[in-house]
C-alpha angles and dihedrals in degrees: 000000000000122000119297130231113231112205131185106206089215089065097046131079122250088246091054093047092050089051092053093047095046094046098043099039098055155183092023125189113247123231111207099201124201119194139162127222123236089268093047103261113152123238131183126185139155125235125187098188087086143119147140119270109180145001103213098078096009103245131186130177134198135169122238089191126195113264115270092223101060109350093251119151124247128242091246090061093046092048094047092051090050100044106016090219137107144150119229118203131191115239118230131192092254092061103033096106092052091047090052089053090052088059090067112118097244119174117279110278095033113135106230090191087069095041094049097038092233116146122246118214128179121267124226101226111012131049101237113093125247124235109247094204094062116087093204120052132168125197107211144189119211108240099177141352114211117198112217097185145334103234135086111308094008115155130240113200111215109199109198134183117218111231098174135019124204113193127176112238094224095063092059114089119179090343095308130099098244117218093222092051097048093038096200126195124222127204122238128172129301109349095339128118134172124226104217101208142068115026091000090070123085135159129240117191113237115244113277116268087230090051127252119253093249131232091276090067096054116110111267094244090057096042090050095042119144089208106046118073129218088261090054091051089051090053092051092044089057090073125088098229141347127247122272124242095264092055091049095050092045089050099050092046087070091065109070113146113196092214137350142173129210090241089053090048091055091051089054089050092052089054092048091241096152094168091055089047091056092048090052091046090053089054089051089051092054088047090053092243105171092219095056096103090049090052091049089053090048089056088055091052092048091050089056096042099048104029110009085236097167095170092058092041094051093051094044093046092049092048091050088068091049088050090055090055091047091051091046090055092047092052 
């Protein structure tokens, strides 16, 4: 790892601190918050210091912070303190430009629904309107506002209880809100956002209920591998035990390539064909290619990276060590 910056917040500007927080804590979900003032004026504004913090009761929090420029409070904060009600909407890719426009610091009393072109629709329980374009909406009651400071950029933590959910049917797939269907947007620093769908989405298996063995229990030659990454070690450590020698030998005997070249091997690797990679590596081993063990281990890594195929990866990684011993004897 390259050198680290070591920063005392007391010696940094508020602008610098916000930059560090926004860049290092990212991407952040965006709360598009609708409120009404005491006299009924609509307000709509996005906040990316936001998340969920409990399901019983359903609790979400966001921070209508003081402005960095002068420490003044925002209309969302004033409205919440007056009415104790809001609606929090998820922000999707199809509406992100309009949401960004709603973040403009218009004069108090300006209706950001009109400025942004987003569509207000009535709520069931609270007075603030919902945003029709959002497929995930939460009507909320303010339970508590915690003040985190009084100066420029100080946070105010709004703790809200959800009293009604509104969820579009077409974003629910097999009982789960699917990331590709909802197509959320996350906030990064400066002008950067993250689209949380498509190639950005990947799956990580939850730890086994019976508990994985842990990285500390992996054989030393696997734990100290120059091929496998920390993520790969975590995948292998999420299994209860590793195969015995008989299982490994029986497994690798299935992969017997008649002929292979290193260029062909790299093509297989580019395609993520880890089974073809192992077959080619076994041919290299029979041909006394000094890199054969390395190639076998690479097939294990590819199996983990492209398919989380831990059974294949375990057997290939264990046989890579056996291949090193075979090559050492042949040399």
